[in-house]
C-alpha positions in Angstrom: 89.6 61.0 148.1 92.6 63.4 147.8 92.8 67.1 148.7 90.8 69.5 146.6 92.8 71.8 144.3 92.6 75.5 145.0 91.5 77.1 141.7 90.9 80.6 143.2 94.0 82.0 141.4 93.0 80.6 138.0 90.9 82.4 135.3 88.9 80.6 132.6 90.3 81.6 129.2 88.3 79.3 126.9 85.1 77.3 127.2 82.9 75.5 124.6 79.6 74.0 125.6 78.8 72.7 122.1 75.3 73.9 122.0 75.9 74.3 118.3 79.0 74.0 116.1 80.3 77.4 115.0 82.5 76.7 112.0 84.5 79.6 110.5 83.2 81.0 107.3 81.5 84.2 105.9 79.5 84.7 109.1 82.4 84.2 111.4 82.8 81.2 113.7 85.1 79.7 116.2 86.3 76.4 114.7 88.3 75.8 111.6 87.9 72.5 109.7 91.4 72.4 108.3 94.8 72.9 109.9 97.1 75.9 109.6 98.9 74.0 106.8 95.8 74.4 104.6 95.7 70.7 103.7 92.8 68.3 104.4 95.0 65.3 105.1 98.4 64.5 106.5 100.2 62.4 103.8 103.5 62.6 105.7 102.3 60.0 108.3 100.6 57.7 105.8 97.1 58.9 106.7 94.4 57.6 104.4 91.6 60.0 105.4 90.3 63.3 104.1 89.1 65.9 106.6 85.8 67.3 105.3 83.0 69.6 106.4 79.5 70.0 105.0 80.6 72.5 102.3 83.9 70.9 101.2 84.2 70.2 97.5 80.4 69.5 97.1 81.0 66.0 98.5 77.7 66.1 100.5 79.4 64.7 103.6 79.0 66.2 107.1 81.0 64.3 109.7 79.9 66.6 112.6 76.9 66.1 114.9 76.1 68.1 118.0 73.6 66.7 120.4 73.0 67.5 124.1 76.3 69.4 124.3 78.4 66.6 122.8 80.3 67.0 119.6 80.7 63.8 117.6 83.1 63.6 114.6 82.6 60.5 112.5 85.1 58.7 110.3 83.6 56.5 107.5 84.8 54.7 104.4 84.9 57.0 101.3 82.0 56.3 98.9 83.6 54.8 95.7 81.9 57.5 93.5 83.6 60.3 95.5 87.2 59.0 95.4 88.0 60.9 92.2 87.0 64.2 94.0 89.0 63.3 97.1 92.4 62.2 95.9 91.5 58.5 96.1 91.7 58.5 99.9 89.9 55.6 101.6 88.1 57.4 104.5 86.5 60.7 105.4 86.5 62.3 108.8 86.4 65.8 110.3 88.7 67.9 112.3 88.3 71.1 114.2 90.9 73.5 115.5 90.7 76.9 117.1 94.3 77.5 116.1 
């Protein structure tokens, strides 16, 4: 095993234990579910997914789960009946950013 790193000169600036998911909204929150660009997808790179959250466009999709301090973000095929509301993208997923 190598030498230990001396962390005594460092200060913790950010920590997230994921005991719950604090999304931004009317009550505040830490995590945004869209990027600074305001879009829910990145068409410039040929992406075929829509980044959603539980309240997005009444789709009824929540890709986020928090369990035992672990955040899981699922990507799944878009339900055919929702494609018209989602720009005909093939998949849904989620993203978080503290920006």
